[in-house]
C-alpha positions in Angstrom: 77.9 133.1 107.6 75.5 132.3 104.7 74.1 128.6 105.2 72.8 129.1 101.2 75.8 127.0 99.0 77.7 128.8 96.4 77.8 126.7 93.2 81.9 126.5 93.9 80.9 125.2 96.9 78.4 122.1 95.2 81.3 121.9 92.8 83.8 121.6 95.5 81.5 118.5 96.8 80.8 117.3 93.0 84.7 116.9 92.2 85.6 115.7 95.8 83.1 112.8 95.0 84.4 112.0 91.8 88.2 111.5 92.7 87.5 110.0 96.0 85.4 107.1 93.9 88.7 106.3 92.7 91.3 104.4 94.4 93.9 104.9 91.9 94.3 108.4 93.8 92.4 108.4 97.1 92.5 105.6 99.4 90.0 106.0 102.3 90.3 109.2 104.3 93.6 109.5 102.4 93.8 112.8 100.6 91.8 116.5 100.8 90.4 119.0 99.0 89.6 122.8 99.4 87.6 125.8 98.4 88.8 129.3 98.8 85.6 131.6 99.0 84.9 134.9 100.3 87.7 134.8 102.8 86.9 131.4 104.0 88.8 128.1 103.4 86.4 125.1 103.1 88.5 122.5 103.5 87.7 118.6 104.1 87.7 117.4 107.9 90.4 115.2 109.3 89.3 111.6 108.8 86.1 112.3 106.3 86.2 110.5 103.4 86.0 112.6 99.7 83.8 109.7 98.8 81.2 111.2 101.1 81.5 114.6 99.6 77.9 114.4 98.4 75.8 112.9 101.1 77.3 113.8 104.3 78.8 117.1 105.5 82.9 116.7 105.5 83.8 120.2 105.1 85.2 122.5 107.6 85.3 126.2 107.3 88.4 127.9 108.1 89.8 131.8 108.6 92.0 131.7 105.8 93.4 134.7 106.4 94.2 134.4 109.6 95.6 130.7 109.0 97.9 132.1 106.3 99.2 134.7 109.0 100.0 132.0 111.8 101.7 129.6 109.5 103.8 133.0 108.5 104.5 133.7 112.1 104.8 129.8 113.1 102.3 129.7 115.9 100.1 127.4 114.0 101.0 124.2 116.2 97.7 123.3 117.1 95.5 124.4 114.4 94.7 120.2 113.2 94.1 119.3 116.7 92.4 121.7 118.5 90.1 123.1 115.2 92.5 126.2 115.1 91.0 129.7 113.1 87.2 127.2 112.3 84.6 129.7 111.9 81.1 127.0 113.1 81.2 124.5 116.2 81.3 121.2 114.4 83.3 118.8 116.4 84.8 117.7 113.0 88.6 118.6 113.3 90.3 120.6 110.0 92.5 117.9 107.6 96.0 117.6 109.0 97.1 119.4 105.7 94.9 122.8 106.5 98.4 124.7 106.4 99.5 123.4 102.7 95.7 124.2 101.5 95.8 128.0 103.0 99.5 128.5 101.3 98.5 127.6 98.1 96.9 130.5 96.3 94.4 128.5 94.3 90.9 128.6 94.5 90.3 124.9 94.1 93.0 122.7 95.8 93.2 118.6 95.3 95.8 116.6 97.5 95.6 113.2 96.3 98.1 110.2 96.9 97.8 108.6 93.6 99.8 105.6 92.9 101.4 106.2 89.9 102.8 109.6 91.7 103.9 107.8 94.4 105.8 105.5 92.6 107.7 108.2 90.7 108.0 110.5 94.0 109.4 107.3 96.2 112.5 107.1 93.5 116.0 108.5 94.5 116.1 110.2 91.2 112.0 111.1 91.3 112.7 114.8 90.7 114.7 114.2 87.3 112.1 111.8 86.2 109.5 114.0 86.9 111.1 117.3 85.0 111.1 115.7 81.6 107.3 114.4 82.2 105.7 117.5 83.0 108.3 119.9 81.4 105.6 122.2 79.7 103.4 122.7 83.2 104.2 125.1 86.2 105.7 122.2 88.9 107.8 122.1 92.1 109.3 119.1 94.0 108.9 119.1 97.5 111.4 117.0 99.2 109.9 114.6 102.0 109.0 116.2 105.7 106.7 115.1 107.9 103.1 115.7 107.0 101.5 118.7 108.3 103.1 121.8 109.6 106.6 121.1 108.6 105.7 120.2 105.2 103.6 123.3 105.1 107.0 125.2 106.0 108.6 123.3 102.9 106.2 124.2 100.5 106.2 127.7 101.8 109.6 127.7 100.4 108.4 127.0 96.5 105.4 128.8 96.5 107.3 132.0 95.3 106.9 130.3 91.4 103.2 129.6 92.1 103.4 126.5 91.3 100.2 124.8 89.8 101.6 121.3 90.8 103.6 120.1 93.6 105.3 116.5 93.6 105.4 115.6 97.4 108.5 113.1 97.7 107.3 110.0 99.5 103.8 111.4 99.9 101.8 112.4 97.1 100.4 114.9 94.6 98.4 118.6 94.8 96.9 120.5 92.2 95.8 123.9 92.3 93.1 125.8 89.8 91.0 128.8 89.7 87.7 126.6 88.8 86.9 123.1 89.5 87.1 122.0 85.7 90.7 123.4 85.9 91.9 122.0 88.3 90.4 118.5 87.5 91.4 118.4 83.8 94.8 119.4 85.3 94.8 116.1 88.3 94.2 113.8 85.2 96.5 115.5 82.7 99.1 114.9 85.2 97.9 111.4 86.2 98.4 110.7 82.0 101.7 112.2 82.1 102.8 110.0 85.5 101.1 106.7 84.1 103.2 103.8 84.4 102.3 100.3 83.5 102.3 97.5 86.2 103.8 94.3 86.4 101.7 91.3 85.8 101.5 88.5 88.2 101.4 85.5 88.3 98.0 83.3 89.3 98.5 81.6 92.7 96.6 78.4 94.0 95.3 80.1 97.2 93.5 76.7 98.6 96.2 75.7 101.5 95.9 79.1 102.4 92.0 79.0 102.5 92.6 75.8 104.4 95.1 77.2 107.1 93.0 80.3 107.9 89.3 78.7 107.9 88.7 78.2 111.5 91.1 81.1 112.2 90.5 84.8 113.0 92.1 85.9 109.6 90.8 85.7 105.9 92.4 86.8 102.4 92.2 90.6 101.4 89.3 92.3 99.7 91.4 93.5 96.9 93.1 90.2 94.7 95.8 92.7 93.9 96.9 92.8 97.6 98.2 89.1 97.5 100.8 90.4 95.0 102.9 91.6 97.5 103.7 88.3 98.4 104.2 86.8 95.1 106.3 89.6 93.4 110.0 89.4 93.8 110.5 93.0 94.0 107.4 93.8 96.4 108.4 91.0 98.3 112.3 93.0 98.9 110.5 96.0 99.1 108.4 95.6 102.1 111.3 93.5 104.1 113.5 96.9 104.1 110.6 99.7 105.3 107.6 101.8 104.5 108.0 104.5 101.6 105.2 107.0 102.8 103.2 107.7 105.6 99.8 106.0 105.0 101.8 103.0 105.1 103.2 103.7 108.3 99.9 104.7 109.8 97.5 101.9 108.6 99.7 99.2 107.9 102.4 99.7 110.5 106.1 100.7 110.8 109.2 99.1 109.5 109.7 95.6 107.4 106.3 93.9 107.1 105.8 90.6 108.3 106.7 87.7 106.0 106.3 84.0 106.6 106.3 80.7 105.1 103.0 78.6 104.6 104.6 76.2 107.4 105.6 79.3 109.8 102.3 80.4 109.2 100.6 77.3 110.3 102.6 77.0 113.4 101.1 81.0 114.8 98.1 81.2 113.1 96.0 80.4 116.2 98.4 82.3 119.2 96.5 84.8 120.4 99.3 87.1 120.9 100.5 86.6 117.5 96.8 87.4 116.1 96.5 90.3 118.4 99.9 92.0 117.2 99.9 91.2 113.6 96.8 91.9 111.9 98.1 91.7 107.8 100.6 88.9 107.3 102.2 88.5 103.9 102.7 84.5 103.1 105.7 84.2 101.1 104.6 82.8 97.2 100.6 82.5 98.5 99.2 85.7 99.4 98.0 88.2 102.2 96.2 87.4 104.8 94.7 90.0 107.3 92.7 89.9 110.4 88.7 89.3 110.0 88.1 92.8 111.6 90.7 94.5 109.0 88.8 98.0 108.1 88.2 99.4 104.8 90.8 102.0 105.2 93.5 99.8 106.2 91.8 97.5 102.7 92.7 100.3 100.7 96.2 101.1 101.9 97.1 97.3 100.8 95.6 97.7 97.7 97.5 100.7 97.2 100.7 99.7 98.6 100.7 96.5 95.6 99.4 99.3 93.1 102.6 101.2 93.6 105.2 98.4 94.2 104.1 96.8 90.6 105.1 99.8 89.2 108.6 100.2 90.2 111.2 98.5 88.1 114.0 96.2 89.7 116.6 98.7 88.9 115.1 101.8 90.1 116.5 102.8 93.7 114.2 103.5 96.1 113.9 106.6 99.0 112.6 104.7 102.3 111.2 106.5 105.2 113.9 106.8 108.1 113.2 105.1 111.8 112.5 108.5 113.1 110.4 109.3 110.0 108.3 106.7 111.2 108.4 107.5 114.7 107.2 111.0 114.3 103.9 109.9 112.1 103.2 107.1 114.8 103.5 109.8 117.9 101.1 112.3 115.9 98.5 113.7 118.1 96.5 114.7 114.7 97.2 111.2 113.3 96.0 109.5 116.2 92.7 111.4 115.8 92.0 110.6 112.1 93.0 107.3 113.5 90.3 106.9 115.9 87.1 108.0 113.8 88.0 105.3 111.0 85.8 102.7 109.7 
């Protein structure tokens, strides 16, 4: 392989860096990007951050033709864990969504977990909602299935129409284009169309909360908006029921979130077993607390959750992930690998 970086590859790094530094599009190591060039699919490595695209080597070269052929034949189950058709000896594994990128016919592909799109894709009538917003864009709706190979199979059923935009139910957004400028401009257009205003939340006095956690292993979250989960009535209702999308399960845990009153928090704050098993606590009407070693990946997922929930309206019916969906995500080898290299 030629070691000289092409102009398109440099553009891939630039647009990846740009979207990777927009937390409303990309949270932590979530999302991915790719470029098809001379039979090679350059795809973001699993666990790497798009925000590192300029400074670090985060892309893995894959034999695109062999990958697509394997998808079509059904023999691709280990591509993400073992490296599949990687064309170099890097220890990095290709993105969990490599098959999705291979199937998209476009030269450049971006997959983001945009909070605006997420807030619509979790709606029971999400597809109908999007049809009004993207009526003049070639797009397709993909019902929720587990990310990875199952998602690639679902994409196969809609790719015949060559959509430039995929709305992945309970998951995110995929954009394809023939140039870096085209794919980025289309992403921004879709974001503009999908924009939803966030509800404002009241300012809270967290002095009592700070006093309780001052000598504990907990602290306040990095992003102030995360506290909205504890003080917004609809947000509380949603997290009491369950989860809406994969990265919530992977980084914040499955099932209903742990919600306590301020008095209940005082009773458990210094119990070792409780602290060990509850990295995030929603303190009703007061705010959110997280373990002191709570990583940036998880912090950004809390930000994402709050941002999504504040965009959902009280009269909107939601589609939650099932227990089976959650179990699949928690037991997924490719996802375990991604988590193992997180910061």
